[in-house]
C-alpha positions in Angstrom: 118.9 61.3 121.7 118.7 59.0 124.8 121.3 56.3 125.5 119.8 52.8 125.8 122.1 52.1 128.8 120.9 55.0 131.0 117.2 54.8 131.3 114.3 52.5 131.9 110.9 53.9 130.8 107.4 53.9 132.1 105.2 54.5 129.1 102.3 56.9 129.5 101.5 58.9 126.4 103.6 59.3 123.2 104.8 62.7 124.4 105.2 61.9 128.1 108.0 59.4 129.1 109.0 59.1 132.7 112.6 57.9 133.1 114.4 56.0 135.8 118.2 56.6 136.2 120.4 53.6 135.5 121.7 53.3 139.0 118.1 52.7 140.2 117.4 50.0 137.6 116.6 46.7 139.4 114.8 43.5 138.4 111.7 45.0 140.0 111.9 48.2 137.9 112.6 46.3 134.7 109.6 44.1 135.2 107.3 46.8 136.5 107.9 49.3 133.7 106.9 46.6 131.1 108.9 48.7 128.6 112.3 48.1 130.0 114.8 50.2 128.0 114.2 52.7 125.2 116.4 54.4 122.7 114.6 57.2 121.0 116.6 58.7 118.2 114.2 60.9 116.2 116.4 62.1 113.4 113.5 62.4 111.0 109.7 62.4 111.2 109.1 59.1 109.5 110.8 57.1 112.3 110.6 53.3 112.4 109.2 51.9 115.7 110.8 48.7 116.8 110.1 46.4 119.7 112.9 44.0 120.7 112.3 41.2 123.2 114.8 39.8 125.7 114.5 38.3 129.2 114.4 40.8 132.1 117.8 39.7 133.5 119.4 40.2 130.2 117.9 43.7 129.9 119.2 44.5 133.4 122.7 43.3 132.7 122.7 45.0 129.3 122.2 48.4 131.1 124.9 47.5 133.6 127.3 46.3 130.9 126.9 49.6 129.0 127.4 51.6 132.2 126.6 54.8 130.5 128.4 54.1 127.2 126.6 54.8 123.9 126.0 51.3 122.3 126.8 52.6 118.9 130.4 53.2 120.0 131.0 49.7 121.3 134.2 48.1 120.0 134.6 45.2 122.4 132.3 43.0 124.5 134.3 42.1 127.5 134.1 43.6 131.1 131.6 43.3 134.0 128.2 41.9 133.2 129.3 40.6 129.8 128.0 37.2 128.7 126.6 35.6 125.6 123.0 36.9 125.6 124.0 40.4 126.8 126.6 40.5 124.0 124.0 39.4 121.4 121.6 42.1 122.5 124.3 44.7 122.5 125.5 43.7 119.0 122.0 43.8 117.6 121.3 47.2 119.2 124.6 48.6 117.9 123.7 47.6 114.4 120.1 48.9 114.7 121.6 52.3 115.7 124.1 52.2 112.9 121.8 50.9 110.1 118.5 52.5 111.2 119.6 55.8 112.9 116.1 57.2 112.8 114.4 54.3 114.6 112.7 54.3 118.0 113.6 51.1 119.8 111.8 49.7 122.8 113.3 46.8 124.7 110.5 44.5 126.0 111.1 42.1 128.9 109.8 38.6 128.1 111.2 35.8 130.3 109.5 32.8 128.7 111.3 31.4 125.7 108.0 30.0 124.3 106.1 33.2 124.9 108.8 35.2 123.0 108.3 33.0 120.0 104.6 33.3 120.2 104.8 37.1 120.4 107.2 37.2 117.5 105.0 35.0 115.3 102.0 37.2 116.1 104.0 40.4 115.2 103.6 42.0 118.6 107.4 42.3 118.8 109.7 43.2 115.9 112.6 40.9 116.6 114.3 38.7 119.3 117.2 40.4 121.1 119.0 37.1 121.8 119.5 34.0 119.7 117.3 30.9 119.7 117.6 27.5 118.1 117.0 27.2 114.4 114.9 24.1 115.1 112.5 26.2 117.1 112.3 28.9 114.5 111.5 26.4 111.7 108.5 25.4 113.7 107.1 28.9 113.3 106.8 28.5 109.5 106.7 31.6 107.2 105.6 34.0 109.9 109.2 34.9 110.9 112.5 35.4 109.2 115.7 34.0 110.9 119.0 35.9 110.7 122.1 34.2 109.4 123.5 31.9 112.1 125.4 33.7 114.8 126.5 30.4 116.2 127.0 27.5 113.8 126.1 23.9 114.7 128.7 22.5 117.1 129.8 26.0 118.3 127.5 26.0 121.4 129.5 24.3 124.1 128.4 24.6 127.7 129.2 23.4 131.2 127.2 21.7 134.0 126.8 23.6 137.2 125.9 22.4 140.7 125.4 23.8 144.2 128.8 24.1 146.1 127.7 21.5 148.6 126.7 18.9 146.0 129.9 16.9 146.0 128.4 14.0 144.1 127.6 16.2 141.2 130.8 18.2 141.3 132.8 15.0 141.1 131.1 13.5 138.1 133.5 13.0 135.2 131.8 10.5 132.9 128.5 9.9 131.2 127.9 7.0 133.5 128.3 9.3 136.5 126.0 11.9 135.0 123.3 9.3 134.5 123.0 9.0 138.3 122.2 12.7 138.6 119.1 14.9 138.0 119.1 17.9 135.8 116.8 20.9 135.1 116.0 22.7 131.8 113.2 24.1 129.8 111.5 21.7 127.4 110.8 24.6 125.1 114.5 24.8 124.5 114.3 21.9 122.1 118.0 21.2 121.6 118.9 21.6 125.3 116.1 19.3 126.3 117.0 16.6 123.7 120.7 16.8 124.7 119.9 16.1 128.4 117.5 13.3 127.4 120.1 11.7 125.1 122.8 11.8 127.8 120.4 9.9 130.0 120.2 11.8 133.3 118.2 10.0 136.0 115.5 12.7 135.9 115.1 16.0 133.9 112.8 18.6 135.4 111.0 21.1 133.3 110.8 24.8 134.3 110.2 27.8 132.1 112.7 30.5 133.2 116.4 30.8 133.8 115.7 32.0 137.4 113.7 28.9 138.1 116.6 26.7 136.9 119.2 28.5 139.0 117.1 28.3 142.2 116.2 24.7 141.6 119.9 23.7 141.6 120.9 26.1 144.4 118.1 24.8 146.7 119.0 21.1 146.0 115.8 20.2 144.1 118.0 19.1 141.1 121.7 18.3 140.8 122.8 20.2 137.8 121.9 22.6 135.0 123.6 23.5 131.7 124.9 27.0 131.2 127.6 28.8 129.2 130.8 29.2 131.1 130.9 32.6 132.9 133.4 35.2 131.9 135.5 35.0 135.0 138.6 33.1 136.1 137.0 30.7 138.7 134.1 29.8 136.3 131.6 30.2 139.1 128.1 31.1 137.9 126.7 34.0 139.9 123.0 34.5 139.3 119.8 35.3 141.3 121.9 36.0 144.4 123.5 32.5 144.5 126.7 30.9 143.3 126.9 27.6 141.3 130.1 25.8 140.7 131.2 24.1 137.4 131.6 20.4 137.1 135.2 20.5 136.1 136.6 18.8 133.0 133.1 18.3 131.7 131.7 20.1 128.6 128.5 19.4 126.7 127.9 20.2 123.0 124.5 21.4 121.9 123.9 20.3 118.3 122.1 23.1 116.5 122.7 26.6 115.1 121.6 29.8 116.9 119.8 32.7 115.2 118.1 36.0 115.9 114.7 36.4 114.2 112.4 39.1 113.0 108.6 39.2 112.5 106.9 39.8 109.2 106.0 43.3 110.1 107.2 46.6 108.7 109.7 47.1 111.5 110.7 43.4 111.4 111.3 43.5 107.6 113.4 46.7 108.1 115.6 44.7 110.5 115.8 41.8 108.0 116.7 44.1 105.1 119.2 46.4 106.9 120.4 44.9 110.2 120.7 41.2 109.6 123.0 41.6 106.5 125.3 43.9 108.7 125.5 41.1 111.3 126.3 38.5 108.7 129.1 40.7 107.3 130.5 41.4 110.7 133.8 39.5 110.8 134.2 40.0 114.5 131.4 37.7 115.6 133.9 35.0 116.8 135.9 37.6 118.6 132.8 39.0 120.3 131.8 35.5 121.6 135.4 35.1 122.9 135.4 38.5 124.5 132.2 38.0 126.4 133.5 34.7 127.8 131.3 32.3 125.9 134.3 30.8 124.2 136.4 30.4 127.3 140.2 29.7 127.2 140.2 27.8 130.5 137.7 25.2 129.2 139.1 24.9 125.7 140.8 21.6 126.5 137.9 20.1 128.5 136.5 16.9 127.0 133.1 17.2 125.3 131.3 14.1 126.8 128.6 13.9 124.1 130.8 14.8 121.1 
């Protein structure tokens, strides 16, 4: 048995797998290996092979979050490197290990939201490792199966983040003030994009990866980006080697439900039959979102400007 937290893999042949120790896992190694992380638990000869997709930065932080722990033993989702998408991946992987103990699971880095949906629909991946909007899944028709909602409509409340030197953005406290600013998002994230358009930002720039968003704001190309509140006291968003500060006393509600999804493949259907029901019956979902910082006590009283 190999622990999903401790190795990235470079596939060669089915019998030869070269591993990289966790302390040497970097963004470069995650992207270069093209297989990211593997858990190979071969309890029986008729193992189910699963491919789970997530952005490379999520896979990297997932390994750092586990820090050598066996995912099947996870009881809480707080601590260093915990955040919403890392928690969702850890929760899914834990239930795969519990419900499908004989499966072989490969975590595949896909940064593009749209490409992940395309790969899912084509059956080249078994399931998504982080949640997406139900609206985007509905557009895929009968080729995929959504999980029960992990986040119900109205539960997804985020902040706005700006560069530390952007005083105009950091002092915005009203919709009118926000309309004088520019924002950046991904038009493939249908609910995010529509929310920004509805608020009426002066300009909304379209990029395709989280990394591009963060750097666009950090380098002053755009004023703000939406992001979940980080799981730390000062609420500063640290990503891609930069720090973005929250626009205080401003929260934005994204109106849609969030789901995992599986392909209509043998592996995907196994996840639908065994893993998704376990997620739905897990009474600790709310607690997990609170522990990872997505539901943040410091922002609970902040007004939701677009409520």
